[in-house]
N, C-alpha and C positions, 0 to 999 in steps of 0.2 A: 503493499500500500504505500503510495506517494503522499507524504505530508507537505501541507502548505506552511510556510512560516514567514515572518517579517524580515526582510532584507532592506539595505539602504540603497537608495537610487543615488548612484556616484555623481550625478550631474546635479540634481535639485536638492540633495539632501533629505527628501521626503520618505515617509515609510510606506511601502505597498506590499500588498500580499501576492507572492508569486508562487506557482506551483511547479515542482519537479526541478527547479534551479538548486544547484549545490549551495550549501551553508557558506557564506563567506568566512575567510580567515584572516586574522589581523595580526600583524608583527607588533607585539606591545613592548618589546625591549631588545636592544641589539647592543652588544658590548665586546670589546676586544682587548687582549693582553698578551704581553711577551715576557720570556724568562729574563733572569737578572743580567746575563753576560753580553754586553754589546761588543760586536766585532765590527770595526771599522774596516772596510774594504781595503785600504792601503795596508793595514797591518795583517789581515788575512793574507794579501799577495806576499808579504816579508815571508810569513810562516810557510806558506805553500812553496815558496820558493827555497826555504830551508829544507822543507820535508821532501818534496816531489823532485826538485831540481837535479839533483843527485842521480835520481833512479828515472826520470822520464826525459829521453833525449830532446824531445819536441817541446819541453816545457816552456823555455823562453820565446819559441816562436808563438805560443798560446798565452803567454803572460799578459799581453796587452789586453786581453779580453776582460781582464779584471777591472780595467778602468774605463772601457768602453760598453760595458754590459747594461748600464743604468743602474746599478747598485751602488750605494755608497755606504750604507752600513746594514747591519742585520743582528739578530739575536740569537743566543744559544743556550741550551741547558747546560752546557759544559764551558769552561773558560778555555782560552787558546792553548794553554799550556797541556790541556788533556789530549790535545790532538798530537803532541809530540811523539807519543808513544803509541805503538799498535794496541788497539783495543780488541777484545774477543767478544763473541756474541753475548755471552752472560752479562760482561760490564756494560756494554752498549744497551741492552735491554733494560737493566737494572736503573741505568741513569734514565732512560726513556720513561719506565713505569714512575720513577720518583718525581721526575720533572713535569710530566703531563699531569700527574694526579694533582700536584700543587697549581697548576695552570688551569685546570678544569675548575677547581674551587675558585680561583680568583675571577675568572671570566664569568662563570655561571652567577656568582654573587652579584657582579655588577650589572648583569642582565636583569637579575631578579629585581635589584634595587629600582632599575629604570622602568620595570613594568609594574612595580608596586606590588610585587608577590612575595611570600615567603616560601622557602623551600618546599616545606610541608603542603603547599598548595599545587605542587606539580605533580601531574597525574602520569605523565609519560615523558621519558628522557631518550633523546636519540643521541648516541656518541658516534662521531666519525673520526677515524684515523686510521692511517695505513703505513706508519713508520715503526711500529714496534707491537710487542704481542704482550697482552695482559688478560690473564684468566685467573681469578674474576676480572671481569673488564673494568674501564677506567671509571664508570660512573658507580660501581660497586666498591671500587677502591676509595672513592670520594664521599661514599654514602653517609657514613657516621658524621663526618665533618660538616657536610652540607645539610644535615638534617632532613633528608628525603623520608617519606613515609615507608612503612615496611611493605605495603602493597603497589608501590610505584612500578610502573611496567618498563621495563629496560629494553632498548632496541640498539645494540652496538652494531656497527657497519663497519666493514674492512674492505680495503681494495679499490676505492674509487679515486683515490689519488687526488689530483688537482682539480677533478670535477666534483669532489666530496663536499666543498661548500654549497654548490648549487644544488646536486642531487640530494646532499642531506637536508636542505632546507625544503626541498619538494616532498620528501618522504615525511618529514614532521608536519608539512601542510596537510597532507592526505590523512594523518593520523589525527590531527586536530579536527580535521572535517567529518572524520568517521565517528567521533565522539563528541557532539556539540556540548559545549559549556566546559570542557576539561583545558587543562593547561598543559602544553607541550613545551619542554626545553629541549633545544638542540646545540650540542656543543660539538665544533670541529676544531681539533688540534693536532698538531704534528711535531715531532722532532728530527726534521730532516738532517740536521748537521751531524748527528750522531752516526749517520752512516758514511761518513767520510772514511776513504780506504786509502791507505799508502802502499797496499799490496798489489791494488789494481791499476795498473797504468793504461787506462784507455781515456779516449778524448772525452767520453760521457762523464767520467769521473772529475776530470777537469772543468767542464762546465757546470756540473753539480756543485762543486766546491765554489765557483764563481756565483753561482746564483742563489742557492738555497739558504734559508733561515728557519728559525723555529718561532711558532706562536698559536695562539688560540682565539675562537671568537664563539659567543654563545648567543642565541636568540631565544625569545619567549614568544609563543604562539597561542592564539585563543579564538574561538569563534565569538567570544564577547567582546564588543566593540569598546575600546577606550573611551573614557568620558574626557570632557574638557574642551578647550578652544584649539589646541594645538593639532597640526596635521595627523591623520591617522593612515596607517600604511596597510594596504590589503595585498594578500598573496593569492594569486591564481594557481591553478594547477600547473605543474611542470611538465616538461617534456624532454625525452632522452633518445638520443639516436647513436646506434653504433655502425661502422664501416666493416665490411668482411676483410679479412687478411691483413689485418692490422695489428695483431697482437705483439708484433716486436717493435712498435713505435715507443712505448712508454710502459714502464713498470718496474719490478723486481726481479732479481735472480736470487734466489735463497741459496747461499754459499756458506762455506765452512765458517769463515770469520765474520758473516755478517750479510746484510742484504746488499746486493749489488745492483747499482742504478741502471735501468734501461731508458735512455734518452737519446732518441736518435735525432741525428741533425737535420732530418727533412721536415720536423715539426713546423718551422715557419713556412715553407712552401707548401706542405700539406694544408695548413690553414689558408693561405692564399688561394690554392685551387679548390678547396672543397667547402669552405665555410660559409660562403654566401649561399650556395645551394641549401645546405643543410639548415641554415637560418630560415631562408624561405619556407620549406617544407614545415619546420618547427613552427613559425608564426601561424601558418595555415592551420597547423593541428590544434593550436591554441585558440583558434579564432580571432587572430590578430592580423592586422597590415603592416607592413613596413613602415608607410607614412604615419601610422599611429603610434609609433614609439619614439618618445621623446629624449630617451637616453639609454644606450646599452651600456650595461654595468659589466665589465669584463674581468676575468681572470687574467692579471699580467704574468704570464709564464716567463717572459724575458723581453727585453726591448726589441728584439726582431719579431717576437709574436705580436706584441701591442701594434707594431707597424703592420704586419701582416693582416690584423684584425680590422684595423681602419681601412684598408685596402678593400678587403673582402667586403664589408659592410658599406661601402662607399661613403665613408665618413672622411670629413676634412683632416688633413694631417695634424696631429697634435691634440685633437678635440677629446681624446682618451687621455686626459692631463691628470686626473685623479690616479688612474692606474699607474702611470709613470711615477707619480709621487711615492704611492705605496711601494712600488718595486724599489725605488731609490731609498727609502727610509727603512724597510724592513727585509727586502730581497723577496723571492719566491718561497711562500711558507706552504706551498700545496693547498690543501683543502681550505684552511681559513682565509686566505689571501683576499678571495672576491668578496668576503664580507667585511674585510677591513676596507676594501673600496666602497662597498654599500653603505657602511657606516659613514664614511666622510661625504659621499654624495649626498645623503640625507641631511647631513649637517649644513650642507651649502645650498642646495637646490631641492627642497621637499615639494615637489611638484610634479603632476604629469604622469605619464605612462612609462615604466621602465621594464628592462628585460634584463635579467642576469644571465650569463653564459660563461661556460668555461669547458675546456678540453682536457680529457683525462685518459687514463688507461682503458683499453678495450679494443680499438681507439674509440673514444665516446665524446660526443657533445651534449652538454646539458644545458637546459634552459629553464628560467623560473621568472614570471611575471611579478612585477611589484607595482602597486599604483597608489597614489595619494587619493584619499577620497574625502569628502567633507566630514569635519568632526561633528561630534554630538550637539556642540553648542552653535547651532544655526549655520553651520557649514563654513565658518570663518577659518581662513586659511592663515598660519602664522609660521614662522621659523622654528622648527623643532629644536628641542636642546637634548642632542645625543652626546653632549661632552661629558668629560669625567666626573663621578661624583666627588665632593670635596674630600681631600685626604687620601683618594687613591691614586697610587701611582702605576704606571703601564699605559701603553698606547692609547 
């Protein structure tokens, strides 16, 4: 039996009864956080030259990439000195579990504060991470300190890589929609730097050393529309597509000493060739038109990838400015990176219709609509305050 319920008219702010339409889902809180160790790119280059230079004959030929990749600094769960010695699987993963558990708590608490929720009001938690293994999973590791209820539904998601922020938010949106009135928390977090390998001398490892950082982002979702006069952010249903015969473009190889990065040099060219078509198909599947999108919010995989996305989407050169800023300040953090971009975009231009997008292992393209709708107070639009709460340090 199809039920009728009240939904908001995004244009007029009026309430009207519609039958058969999905329950709207709102983004009620969004927050980001980074670990304590800052790694300036110039210092990373010095350490990489010291560690890899004697072993990798082509290192100096690639060293300039550190200064042209669009990254000025990033953050890590480990200090630079940690990378001077070879690390085994056990040490890497212990560092990952300890660091990501702490960062889960930081990011989640900030998102809850912005949503005006307590941890015991969360019904479902979606945890997205692909850079380490934790069983029990990270939300269980953080459960006691967070103060979650005993009956919270846990949904850990592994293997989405750089697409994890978009796909994870899409999963959370569907779970919130499936249980109207519930509160869903999604946390995407990665420890990419911990997979640095001095024993694997491939170009992919050098590029990973150039680009990757660690970080976390958390989002609160609900079908209950936030009250007040600030803008309200509504999430549509997401869409995801895979290409055949592309398993070797991005991912991990599980090896004796740790995860080995799979990061094919063809990614920018692949985006240039295929991203326009997959975007058109995805927008059609989402009942959207290209002309109706005010802002694409993209995962900045690297400077060349951002440039390729602008070309593929027919965007003016440089328009993905926030993407470049986030890459410059934090590096590519894999899954949470696009949520860092979204947070800053919403801080600056909280209006219109947006589509989040990212490419990840599979090879996969993931899309998630985000739109600004009139608030509950007469539809007045104002600049939202997604700034850091007083006394909270990090991103």
